[in-house]
Each structure stands twice: as structure tokens, then as C-alpha cells.
ROMILO-928001 format. One line per 4 residues: number of its first residue (from 0); for each residue x, y, z of C-alpha. Coordinates in steps of 0.5 Angstrom, whole numbers, plus 500, padded with zeros to 3 digits. Layout:
N
NUM = X/Y/Z; ...
END
This chain:
1016
0 = 109/709/344; 108/706/336; 113/704/332; 114/704/325
4 = 119/701/320; 122/705/314; 127/704/309; 133/709/310
8 = 134/711/303; 132/707/296; 137/703/297; 135/699/303
12 = 142/699/306; 139/700/313; 132/698/316; 130/704/321
16 = 125/702/327; 123/708/330; 118/711/334; 112/715/330
20 = 105/717/330; 100/721/326; 099/728/328; 092/730/331
24 = 089/734/325; 085/739/329; 081/744/327; 086/749/326
28 = 091/745/322; 091/747/315; 092/742/309; 099/744/308
32 = 102/742/314; 108/737/314; 105/731/318; 109/730/324
36 = 112/723/325; 117/722/330; 113/722/337; 114/717/343
40 = 112/715/349; 112/720/355; 118/720/360; 115/726/364
44 = 109/730/362; 110/737/364; 102/739/364; 103/746/367
48 = 097/750/368; 096/757/364; 099/762/367; 097/769/366
52 = 102/773/362; 104/780/363; 104/785/357; 111/787/355
56 = 110/795/354; 113/796/347; 118/802/346; 115/808/344
60 = 116/808/336; 113/814/333; 111/814/325; 108/819/321
64 = 102/817/317; 097/821/313; 089/819/314; 085/818/308
68 = 083/825/308; 090/827/307; 091/830/314; 098/828/317
72 = 097/825/324; 102/822/329; 102/814/331; 105/812/337
76 = 106/804/335; 107/802/342; 100/804/343; 097/803/336
80 = 098/795/337; 093/793/343; 094/787/346; 087/783/345
84 = 088/776/348; 094/772/351; 094/764/352; 099/759/352
88 = 099/753/347; 098/747/350; 101/750/356; 108/751/353
92 = 109/757/349; 106/764/351; 102/766/345; 100/774/345
96 = 095/777/340; 095/784/338; 091/789/333; 093/795/330
100 = 088/801/332; 090/805/326; 090/799/321; 086/793/323
104 = 093/789/322; 093/783/327; 100/781/330; 100/774/334
108 = 107/772/337; 109/766/340; 115/766/344; 118/759/342
112 = 125/757/344; 131/755/339; 134/758/333; 129/759/328
116 = 124/765/327; 118/763/323; 113/768/320; 106/767/317
120 = 103/773/313; 096/770/312; 090/773/308; 083/771/308
124 = 082/770/300; 076/767/297; 075/765/290; 068/766/286
128 = 070/762/279; 076/757/277; 080/763/274; 085/761/280
132 = 086/768/282; 088/767/289; 093/762/287; 096/767/281
136 = 096/773/286; 100/769/290; 105/768/285; 105/775/283
140 = 107/778/290; 114/775/289; 115/779/282; 117/786/286
144 = 114/792/290; 113/799/290; 119/800/294; 123/794/291
148 = 121/794/284; 125/788/282; 123/781/281; 127/776/286
152 = 129/782/290; 125/779/296; 129/772/296; 135/775/295
156 = 135/779/301; 132/774/305; 138/769/303; 142/775/306
160 = 138/775/312; 140/767/314; 134/765/310; 133/760/305
164 = 128/765/301; 121/765/302; 115/761/300; 107/761/300
168 = 101/757/300; 094/758/297; 089/754/301; 081/754/299
172 = 080/760/305; 087/763/305; 093/765/302; 099/765/307
176 = 106/768/306; 112/765/310; 119/767/312; 124/762/316
180 = 130/765/319; 136/763/323; 135/769/329; 131/775/330
184 = 135/780/327; 135/777/320; 127/776/321; 126/783/323
188 = 130/786/317; 126/782/312; 119/783/315; 118/790/312
192 = 120/789/305; 116/783/305; 110/787/307; 111/792/302
196 = 111/786/297; 104/784/300; 100/790/300; 104/794/295
200 = 106/789/289; 107/791/282; 103/786/279; 106/787/272
204 = 103/784/265; 110/782/264; 110/778/270; 103/775/269
208 = 106/773/262; 112/769/265; 109/767/272; 102/765/270
212 = 101/763/263; 103/765/256; 103/762/249; 110/760/247
216 = 113/761/240; 111/754/237; 104/755/240; 104/751/246
220 = 102/753/253; 106/755/258; 107/759/265; 109/757/272
224 = 102/757/274; 100/753/268; 105/748/269; 104/747/276
228 = 096/745/275; 097/741/268; 102/736/272; 096/734/277
232 = 089/737/274; 088/730/271; 091/725/276; 086/720/280
236 = 086/724/286; 085/731/284; 079/729/279; 076/725/285
240 = 077/731/290; 074/736/285; 068/732/284; 067/732/291
244 = 068/739/292; 063/741/287; 058/736/289; 058/738/297
248 = 059/745/296; 054/749/292; 056/755/287; 054/760/291
252 = 060/758/296; 067/759/295; 069/752/297; 066/750/290
256 = 071/753/286; 078/751/285; 082/756/288; 089/754/284
260 = 085/755/278; 084/750/272; 088/750/266; 082/752/261
264 = 081/758/265; 088/760/266; 088/759/258; 082/763/257
268 = 079/767/262; 084/769/267; 088/775/266; 092/781/270
272 = 086/786/271; 082/781/274; 088/779/279; 089/787/280
276 = 082/787/282; 082/781/287; 088/784/290; 084/791/292
280 = 079/787/294; 082/782/299; 089/785/301; 088/790/306
284 = 091/790/313; 084/789/316; 084/782/313; 091/780/315
288 = 094/777/320; 102/777/321; 104/770/326; 111/770/328
292 = 113/764/332; 120/764/335; 125/768/340; 123/776/338
296 = 121/781/342; 114/785/341; 119/791/341; 123/788/335
300 = 116/787/331; 113/793/332; 119/797/330; 120/792/324
304 = 113/794/322; 113/801/323; 114/803/315; 108/798/314
308 = 104/802/318; 106/809/316; 105/807/309; 098/804/310
312 = 096/810/313; 099/814/308; 095/811/303; 088/810/307
316 = 085/804/310; 078/802/309; 074/803/315; 071/796/316
320 = 072/789/314; 067/783/314; 071/776/314; 069/773/308
324 = 068/766/310; 062/767/316; 056/766/311; 052/759/312
328 = 053/754/307; 046/750/304; 045/743/306; 046/737/302
332 = 039/735/299; 040/728/298; 045/722/297; 049/723/291
336 = 053/718/287; 058/721/281; 063/717/276; 069/720/273
340 = 075/717/269; 082/719/270; 088/717/265; 091/711/266
344 = 096/705/262; 090/700/263; 083/700/264; 084/694/269
348 = 088/698/274; 085/699/281; 080/705/282; 079/710/287
352 = 073/711/291; 071/717/296; 065/718/300; 064/725/303
356 = 059/728/307; 058/735/311; 061/735/318; 060/740/324
360 = 061/747/324; 069/750/325; 066/756/328; 061/754/333
364 = 063/746/334; 070/746/335; 070/740/340; 065/736/336
368 = 070/737/330; 075/734/334; 071/728/336; 070/726/329
372 = 077/726/328; 079/722/334; 073/717/331; 075/717/324
376 = 082/715/327; 079/710/331; 076/707/325; 082/707/320
380 = 088/708/324; 093/702/324; 091/695/321; 086/693/327
384 = 082/699/325; 075/697/324; 075/700/317; 082/697/315
388 = 079/690/318; 073/690/313; 076/693/307; 084/691/307
392 = 086/686/313; 082/680/310; 083/674/305; 078/678/300
396 = 080/685/301; 076/690/297; 082/695/297; 089/696/299
400 = 088/702/303; 083/706/307; 084/713/310; 080/719/312
404 = 081/726/311; 078/733/312; 076/739/309; 077/744/314
408 = 072/749/312; 067/754/316; 062/748/315; 067/742/315
412 = 067/736/310; 070/729/312; 071/724/307; 074/716/307
416 = 078/715/301; 079/707/298; 085/706/294; 087/700/290
420 = 080/698/289; 078/692/284; 073/694/279; 069/688/281
424 = 069/691/288; 067/698/287; 059/697/288; 061/694/295
428 = 064/700/298; 058/704/300; 054/698/303; 060/695/306
432 = 062/702/309; 055/702/312; 055/695/315; 062/696/318
436 = 059/703/322; 053/700/324; 057/694/327; 061/699/331
440 = 054/702/334; 053/695/337; 060/693/338; 064/699/340
444 = 071/698/343; 071/703/348; 078/701/350; 081/702/343
448 = 078/709/343; 081/711/350; 088/709/347; 087/713/341
452 = 085/719/345; 092/718/350; 096/717/344; 093/723/340
456 = 095/727/347; 102/725/347; 103/727/340; 100/734/341
460 = 105/735/347; 110/732/342; 109/737/337; 110/743/342
464 = 117/740/342; 118/738/334; 114/742/330; 112/748/335
468 = 112/754/330; 107/750/325; 103/747/330; 102/754/333
472 = 101/758/327; 096/753/324; 092/754/331; 092/761/330
476 = 090/761/322; 084/758/324; 082/763/329; 084/768/324
480 = 079/766/319; 073/763/323; 074/766/330; 073/772/334
484 = 076/776/339; 073/771/344; 078/769/349; 075/762/351
488 = 075/760/343; 082/762/342; 084/758/348; 081/752/345
492 = 084/753/339; 091/753/341; 090/748/347; 088/742/343
496 = 091/738/348; 086/740/353; 080/738/348; 083/731/347
500 = 084/730/354; 077/732/355; 074/726/351; 077/721/356
504 = 071/723/360; 066/721/354; 062/714/355; 061/709/349
508 = 054/712/348; 057/719/346; 061/716/341; 056/711/338
512 = 051/718/338; 057/721/333; 057/715/329; 049/715/328
516 = 048/722/327; 054/725/324; 056/720/320; 051/715/318
520 = 045/720/319; 049/725/313; 047/725/306; 053/722/303
524 = 057/724/296; 060/718/293; 065/719/287; 068/713/283
528 = 074/714/279; 075/709/274; 082/708/270; 081/710/263
532 = 086/709/257; 080/712/253; 081/719/257; 088/719/256
536 = 087/719/248; 082/724/249; 086/729/253; 092/728/248
540 = 088/729/242; 084/735/245; 091/738/247; 094/736/240
544 = 088/739/237; 088/746/241; 095/747/239; 094/745/232
548 = 089/750/231; 093/756/235; 098/755/230; 094/755/224
552 = 090/761/226; 096/765/228; 101/763/223; 108/764/222
556 = 108/771/224; 103/770/230; 108/765/233; 114/769/232
560 = 110/775/235; 108/770/241; 116/768/242; 118/776/242
564 = 113/778/247; 115/772/251; 122/774/250; 121/781/252
568 = 117/779/258; 123/775/261; 128/781/259; 123/786/263
572 = 123/781/269; 130/780/269; 132/787/270; 137/786/276
576 = 137/790/283; 142/795/283; 147/794/289; 144/800/292
580 = 138/796/294; 142/790/296; 146/794/301; 140/796/304
584 = 139/790/308; 145/788/313; 148/781/314; 145/780/321
588 = 149/778/327; 150/771/329; 149/773/336; 141/774/335
592 = 141/766/334; 139/762/340; 141/755/339; 139/749/342
596 = 144/745/347; 145/738/345; 150/733/348; 152/727/344
600 = 154/720/347; 157/715/343; 158/708/346; 158/711/353
604 = 161/707/359; 154/708/363; 152/703/357; 157/698/357
608 = 152/692/358; 149/694/351; 153/690/346; 151/694/340
612 = 153/701/337; 149/706/341; 148/714/340; 145/718/345
616 = 143/725/344; 142/729/351; 136/734/349; 131/738/353
620 = 125/734/352; 119/731/356; 119/725/351; 124/719/349
624 = 125/718/342; 128/711/340; 130/709/333; 134/702/331
628 = 138/702/325; 139/695/322; 144/694/317; 142/689/311
632 = 148/689/307; 150/682/309; 143/679/307; 143/674/301
636 = 140/676/295; 134/671/296; 133/674/303; 133/681/300
640 = 127/679/295; 123/679/302; 126/685/305; 120/690/303
644 = 115/685/305; 119/683/312; 119/690/314; 111/691/313
648 = 110/684/317; 114/685/323; 110/690/326; 103/687/324
652 = 105/680/327; 103/677/334; 109/676/339; 111/671/344
656 = 110/674/351; 115/672/357; 110/667/360; 109/663/353
660 = 103/666/351; 102/669/344; 099/676/343; 095/677/337
664 = 097/682/332; 090/686/334; 092/686/341; 099/688/340
668 = 097/694/336; 093/696/342; 100/699/345; 097/702/352
672 = 097/694/354; 104/694/354; 107/698/361; 113/700/357
676 = 116/702/351; 122/698/351; 119/692/353; 115/693/346
680 = 121/694/343; 124/688/345; 118/684/343; 118/687/337
684 = 125/685/335; 126/678/338; 119/675/339; 115/676/333
688 = 111/670/331; 111/670/323; 104/668/321; 103/666/314
692 = 096/668/314; 098/675/316; 104/675/311; 099/674/305
696 = 094/679/307; 100/684/308; 103/682/301; 096/683/297
700 = 095/690/300; 102/692/298; 101/689/291; 095/693/290
704 = 098/699/292; 103/699/287; 099/701/281; 098/708/284
708 = 105/709/285; 107/707/278; 102/713/275; 107/718/279
712 = 112/721/274; 118/723/278; 118/716/282; 118/712/276
716 = 124/717/273; 128/715/279; 126/708/279; 128/707/272
720 = 135/711/273; 136/707/280; 135/700/276; 140/702/271
724 = 145/705/276; 145/699/280; 148/691/280; 143/686/279
728 = 143/683/286; 143/690/289; 138/692/295; 135/697/290
732 = 134/693/285; 130/687/289; 126/693/292; 124/696/286
736 = 117/697/286; 116/693/279; 119/687/281; 116/687/288
740 = 109/687/284; 110/681/281; 114/678/287; 108/680/292
744 = 103/677/288; 106/670/288; 107/670/296; 100/667/296
748 = 103/660/293; 108/659/298; 108/655/304; 107/657/311
752 = 114/653/313; 118/657/307; 115/664/309; 117/662/317
756 = 124/660/315; 125/666/311; 123/671/316; 126/668/321
760 = 133/668/318; 132/675/316; 131/677/323; 137/673/325
764 = 141/677/321; 139/684/322; 139/683/330; 146/681/330
768 = 149/686/334; 154/687/329; 148/690/324; 144/694/330
772 = 145/701/332; 141/704/337; 139/712/337; 136/715/343
776 = 134/723/344; 132/724/351; 133/728/357; 138/724/360
780 = 138/725/367; 130/724/367; 131/718/363; 136/715/368
784 = 131/717/374; 126/713/370; 130/707/368; 128/703/375
788 = 132/697/378; 139/697/375; 139/703/371; 139/705/364
792 = 145/700/363; 141/694/365; 134/697/361; 138/697/355
796 = 141/691/356; 135/687/358; 131/690/351; 137/688/346
800 = 138/681/349; 142/679/343; 144/671/343; 151/673/340
804 = 154/677/346; 162/677/344; 163/683/339; 169/687/338
808 = 168/694/335; 161/697/336; 161/701/330; 158/699/324
812 = 162/698/317; 157/703/313; 160/701/306; 158/706/301
816 = 152/705/296; 158/705/291; 159/697/293; 152/695/290
820 = 153/700/284; 155/698/277; 162/701/275; 162/708/273
824 = 167/706/267; 161/702/264; 157/709/263; 163/712/261
828 = 164/708/255; 156/706/254; 152/712/257; 144/710/258
832 = 139/715/256; 132/713/257; 125/715/256; 119/712/259
836 = 112/714/257; 106/715/262; 099/715/260; 097/718/267
840 = 102/724/267; 101/731/263; 108/733/265; 115/731/264
844 = 120/729/269; 128/728/268; 133/725/272; 141/726/270
848 = 147/724/274; 154/724/273; 160/722/277; 162/727/283
852 = 165/727/290; 165/720/293; 168/722/300; 165/726/305
856 = 171/729/308; 173/731/301; 175/739/301; 172/740/295
860 = 165/738/297; 163/744/301; 165/748/295; 161/744/291
864 = 155/744/295; 155/751/295; 155/752/288; 149/747/287
868 = 145/752/292; 148/758/289; 145/755/282; 138/753/285
872 = 137/758/290; 130/762/290; 131/767/284; 138/764/283
876 = 140/762/276; 136/756/275; 130/759/278; 130/765/273
880 = 132/761/267; 128/755/268; 122/757/272; 122/764/270
884 = 121/762/263; 115/757/265; 119/751/262; 119/747/269
888 = 115/748/276; 122/746/280; 129/743/279; 134/740/284
892 = 141/738/284; 144/734/289; 151/731/291; 151/724/294
896 = 157/722/296; 155/715/298; 154/714/291; 159/718/288
900 = 154/722/284; 151/729/282; 144/729/281; 140/734/276
904 = 132/733/277; 127/737/273; 120/737/276; 113/738/272
908 = 116/740/266; 112/743/260; 118/743/256; 123/738/259
912 = 128/739/253; 128/747/253; 129/746/261; 135/742/260
916 = 137/747/255; 137/753/259; 140/749/265; 146/747/260
920 = 147/754/258; 147/757/265; 152/752/267; 157/753/262
924 = 156/761/263; 159/760/270; 165/755/268; 169/761/266
928 = 169/769/268; 165/773/269; 160/768/272; 154/769/269
932 = 153/776/271; 151/775/278; 157/778/281; 153/783/285
936 = 149/778/288; 155/773/290; 159/779/293; 153/780/298
940 = 153/772/299; 161/772/300; 160/777/306; 156/771/309
944 = 160/765/307; 168/764/307; 167/762/299; 169/767/294
948 = 166/766/286; 173/765/284; 173/758/288; 166/756/285
952 = 168/756/277; 173/751/277; 168/746/281; 163/748/276
956 = 168/746/271; 170/740/274; 163/737/277; 157/740/274
960 = 159/741/267; 160/734/266; 152/733/268; 150/737/262
964 = 156/736/257; 158/729/258; 153/723/258; 153/718/264
968 = 145/716/266; 139/720/264; 132/718/265; 126/722/263
972 = 118/720/264; 114/724/260; 106/724/257; 106/718/252
976 = 104/723/247; 110/727/247; 115/721/247; 117/722/240
980 = 118/730/240; 122/730/246; 127/724/243; 127/729/237
984 = 128/735/241; 133/732/246; 137/729/240; 138/737/237
988 = 140/740/244; 144/734/246; 146/731/240; 145/724/243
992 = 139/720/242; 134/717/248; 132/710/248; 125/709/249
996 = 122/704/254; 116/701/250; 113/699/256; 113/696/263
1000 = 110/689/262; 116/684/261; 121/690/261; 128/689/264
1004 = 125/693/270; 121/687/272; 126/682/271; 130/679/276
1008 = 137/677/276; 136/669/277; 130/666/272; 128/662/278
1012 = 120/661/279; 118/664/286; 116/658/288; 123/655/287
END
């Protein structure tokens, strides 16, 4: 069991101590997965053997089809889909692979309990240049199909089927389209419609204009795809990754290119004709795998796919297909060092260094790839990993963080990322890495490796409970891309837990040979990323010059034509789907939803010896999930300053054992040395011994991480906003990354006595029973049977050994954040609208707030939430007006009762003023009848919900209209060179002037409420 401390929301109202871990990144996990972070210790592992699965006979489903020569034939879909192979994912979830004999379409079904059905429609795609054709096509798929020729109809119908729209991702080797529904009926209703969009899209020129790229009426570049790329293309991480990929993989390899595209190519060479040709080349059923995870029968799936199979056969199916990623990749001839610059506020900011090299084959060396993942986790995981100790956890750190990652390609690439590297330390990276690895050849810790293997095994099994849909799907994607109809290889991919446990039999020599041959023996590619003010200036001048040249070349008539063409494209794409189309899909029956059974206990009698607030969720699980929440509201202002550091130090400090000896933090982190997770929890909470040396190392590491955070536009927009909203001595202001940056740098000057007294005083407050809430999710009967002498009651009481035992009401007071915030009346009379320029950003971000509901029991809250969901839904009013016009990549609205505020957030804007103007006009149109022209859509939604359109209009008028018409607090972070134009544009649209934050150094964002020096 591994514990981590996280802050529950930015306000630091509560500290949360939770069991957590890192998901084992196996051969079949793709780069877009959500990292699983809530694993725990095993209570009763269910390691059932693989059982043979009986093939379910599908009902006889007939479909008329036509061969490529035009001859009509009958297809029996029950016979058309043949079982290729079966297995069980980690011996838990049955998985069956089918293939259509007439079309080659592959279908994989994983029978997973629960209410959710997830679908993943996967196609192997390969780029041959940087035009981003796989990515642009992914966007255009959603713009209408032959049978459903209306933009957004797919998402509108999905919402009707208990789904929150659809989604997709583009990876270097595949494109995946996803659908998540509650229940099987809605999923099956949508599957055929989705497949029509994928195989038979319209791919209109008007869709390309708005969704991919266009020139606006004022001569600037825009488009949804362009906006997405512009926001990240010149970040340090992207520049390093691109250079690494281009160096490791040659131009003959599809891995060499940027699958998403680059801005230059999107502007100059990418076009709709290329997109259409790409679709013809790759979007065929023999290159497609439909993965369905959830409670849906094969009969239902085959029935849902009947129209798809019939139409594919009618149009003609290619007779054969070769997978695009099975060719060999040439070796790297020699070690290479590359240097890149990224835009930054200051040349003296911390740098980023990456070392990469070729790994084993993902096709033939699955076990070796898995072994390397374990080896790199051994090297980098936790504060006691050899790489962490050498580079971070010492008195003279080289960087603030060392992590590893992998390009999960046919021929893999592993790479180490060194973040927060001082410029003077950059030359040491390669030599220090080699010496650290060479040291492991002689001093490899087999005990630590065993612990790593066991932990990953537990996490893999836990993922079968917490993220089973994604875990199984990623395994199947790997098999689809790089596998064959080989049952042994298929089972290896879906049974990663068995692969992991197999490494327990490997001796030290095996791991040493991996280090020598697969790491030290490879040709390294090292990329150094340098912060550069000059690069920012150069990029800004390039864009300014490009736009100026275009305006001069086009002239007023040409620009007017560009604006007209954009308006016409938007108008064409905005043609609403008629009611007759929307009515083709019926609202599913809720009986098709299989809910989980959960029993909640609140301070039960069987835990009456526990002196703090306690909740227990009795669930069907083989694991115990524990979290401890600690109320920080009673900490003093001085203590709050140290809170971010305290929560990091707590899990990296030595502990005092019951026998009086002190276990060092290196041994503490080896969790297998403690028999029970609850014993570890007790030691962590009550027996931590705070070390000044350890504290100063952690503070240095934290301070080095902050410059990278400051480069993130959206994060800084929220930092600026919160600083305006909250009182000077509130937790949110004391934990602000800008204040903490200077504060952490001063920790080294403090005495050991000062630090020890401060941390012990913080712990005394946080571990008072009045400030603690314990939450456990587990199978209660199994947990009670394992509790040992005294039962579960005694186990909990012995874990939480509070010195203060007298207590009244166990429930926490849970005061809202409003108690820490400035009075709303302040902003009513004097609004604060600020903008901050950021040299590291090429996109803009806005966060604007206004007063809202401040009580979770307010009957208007459900209506308000529905109104915001309606406006923000995929293909809803905001989606069409903001994203559809290419003004911003994303947008959000949120009602936060704990703050009594409504949030509106614009994310990755090419035109933040235009996006705000569009949102304002949309909200105003929904304040009074007819509600913006979406009556047909709302009539459809009202069949699912108990709320009518008439209910929304007064709520929009009362709560959402003030967000756009009245001023409270607004923060914008934009590229430095666009600050002036945004200020002018905002004043024109909103009749209010933004205040410019001229810089971060010595600004109000860095100042403390008291002016006392830290050492005082």
C-alpha cells in the first residue's frame, strides 16, 4: 500500500491522505489513457484460473448486401461474425474476439459488470508528412455522414442515449473514436450511426474551413485544429518530444512525423482533398476494430452492426489488407545530442533535458518491454529510486524531477525526462546518468525490485475494478495494431498481471543484463531544451510579419472575401438536423442500466471505538481503499505558509517505530517491509520524525518545479483569479505557487529546531479527532474477517491513536470557502478585470466569475446545472458558436456552491475577445423566448429530464446573464505580444478596460499579508 497526500481543491481546505499508485504502463496501454491513482493493499486476491468460455450463438440476423461486382447476396450475421479467440483479462473479465467474414471488420467484446458501456472504434493510421491528416480527419468525422448529413447530429443523438456526447483521440499509430453510455440499449442505438460517420463521412469543404483551418476577416489564422496545435507546439515539452522523435525515427518511418500536424503545414499544405484520399486509404473495415466493454450481449452487438455490414458490402470491400505498422525500423547509427530553444520569460529559467533510446520490439518482445517498464520504475519511482537520489534527493540537486516515458511503437523508445535543470547543470546529465546506471550494475537492490513487481501486480488487479473498460481496451488496441491471430500473444496482452508475476522468478543477473544491454548498450539521443526570450520575440515577429504580409497581399477586398467565406461555411455547417432525424433514435429504457450495489455507513456502531468522523462504503471489491481527510481551517496564518511543504515532507520522512528505533525514509518507502497497511498509516500520521535535512531537499525540489508551472497559461489564469477573490491570510493565497516560490527558496536558512517545531505543531492540529475524517471503501465482510484480534473496531481504534479522546459530534463543520473569500460587495462596486502576458504561451485563457448559488440544497441549483450543461454540451450552443467558429479549442462553465460563484472558462483561444463576444450573444439569446432556436433539441432532451425549456430561461437570466453583462472578477492570460490588442478588443466588446499585470516579479501575486522576513 502506497500513500500519497493531495490537496482537495486549490483552497487547501482539506488535506487528503489516500492510498495511491502508478498504473503499470504495459505494452498495450496507449498514450492517452487516464493514469489510475487509487490502488491499495490486497484484502483477498481473486486469482482464478483461465476458464474456457462457451461461444454464445448469436441470433440469426439477416442482411441484404451487394458484392463488389453488383451481385446481391444474403448475409447471415450470426455466421458472418466468427469467434477468433477468447480469454480473460487478468483472469477477471471475459474477452472474445470476432471477425466478419464478409468485410473483415473486427469486433472485441469484454463482458464487464456495471452500468457503463464503453465503445472504442479503432483504425490503424499512418502519416507520411506533417500535414496532420490523421488528426484533421478525426475532427471532420463528426461533421456529418451520408445517412446523417448534419453537423453535430451524432453528439445530439448520443446525448439522447444516456451518453455525454462522443469523443476521439489520434495517436501516432491509430485513431480511436469513443462512446460511453449508461446501459446497453443506448449504446446499441448509437453504434450504427457512429459507424456511418466513420466509414461514410461527408468531408465537406465548409467543415474543413471551420474545423481545421481558415483565415479570418482580419487576416489572422484560426480553426479548431489550428488553435489546438498553436497552443502547444512551442512548449518546452513539445519541442523536445518532436526533436527526439525526428532523431530516433528516420523519415521512412511513420513515427518520424507529427501525427497531429504542425501549424506551418496546416496553413500551407494540408487541404481537404488530401484528407479525403487519406480516408479512402485507411478507413476500411479490414483496418478497423470495434471494442465494446460492458454488459451488452453479442446478439445486441451484431444486430446493431447489421446496417453497417450491409452498407459496406453494398459499396464493395477491399479483398485484403496489410497492417501499416509491421515493417522494420532502421537502427540508430550513433549517439546524438541536439539543442532546441523554447519561448520563456527569462533565459535563466530552468531547462528540460531528455535522453531517449530504442527499446525492444512491441511485436515480438512483449515480455522484455514489460521488464524494461519495471526496471525504469525501479530507477525513477519514489524518492528512493536510484535516479531520484542521484539527481534530485540530495544537497546539490541537478534537477527537480526525473521521470521516464515510452513511445509504445512497433519498435519502442524509452526516454528519461529531467525537469527543472539548472543551466549550469545541463552538461552533467549524460555522465551522471551513465554513472548511476553503472552503479546499479554492481549494487542492484533485488529486494526493491521485488517490491516494485508486487506493487505493480496489485495495481494491475486493482485496475480491473477501477478502470476495467480502458485497461482492457488498451490491451486490445495493442493486439489489433501489432498482433496477429495468435492466441498465446493475445492472452499475454490481456493478462499483464501474469506477465508481471513471472518476473518474480528472475534473478539479479537478469535485471543487470537489461541495464547493460537494453539501456547502457543503446545509442542515446539527448535533447537539451533551453529557455529563450529571443525565441519568444522571434516567434512573435514571425506571426506579426505573416499576418501583415497577408493583409497587404489580400487588401480590403480580399479580407472581406475571407470573412464572407468563413461566415458562409459557418452557416452551412449550422444547418440543424430536422426533428424527423432526431426522432429516429428513441430514449433508452433505464432497465438496461446495471447499477453497482453500494451500502454506505456513517459512524456505525461497530466502529464506536474510533474517535473521528468515519464513512464506510461496502462494495464488491478485492481491495481496501483508504483515505484520510484533515481539516486545515484551524491552522494559523504562519502554519498555513508551511502547509504545502508539510504535505510533501510527511511522506518522505523517517518514522519512529514502536520499539523505539527510527526507520529511515528510504526504508519507509519500501512498503513491503511493513506487514499491514493500517500500521503504516498509523506510523505516517503519528510517528513521522521531521528532518531538517530532508525538509530542505524537498523544498529545493518543489521550488525548482514552479518555473515550469508558471509557463502554463490556464494555471496562471486561475492563480491570478484566486488571488483576487480570496482574503490575504486565506489558505489559497498562502499556497499560491508564486508566493511559495520565494518562500521555499528561503527554507534553507531556517534552523532544524524552527522546522521541527512548526511541522509538529501543524501535525498536532491536523490529527486532532475533530479535524479528521476517515473513508474506507471495501468489501465489509471480507475486511471484518481479516481484521484479526479485536475485530475491525479495534483495528481502526489502534490505527488512529488520538491523544484527545473526548469528542462530541464526529461530523466535521465543513465551513464553505466563502468564509475565506473577500466580500462579494467589494467587486460589485469595484470589479477587478486583469490580464497577464505570458511569453511561453501562444494561446489565450480567460476565467470570469459572477455571484451564483451558495447552498447545495437550493432548488434552483439543479436547473442552473442543467442550463450550463445544455449550453456547454458537445454540439450545443457554445460548441457551435465558439469552437465551431474556430475561436477557442474549449470552454467550461461551473457552479461552485462552496464559493457562491459561477465560473466561465475559455481555453486555448486564438481569439479570446471573439470567443467571449460569441458566448455573450448566445447567453443573451437564451434569456428570453424562443431560446436561441434550439427548441427541437431541447424538446428531445426534455423527454429524458424533468426540466422544461421554460424553466431554464429565468435561471439563465438570473445567474448566467450577469457573468457576461456585469463585472465581478475576470482574469486573462495571453501571449505577451497580444496583450494590447486584447485590452483594446475587450473594451470595445465589453465597454470595460482590462488592467494589465506588467510582470510577476515583485507583483501583488508574490507579496505576503505580513511583510516579515521568513527567518523572523
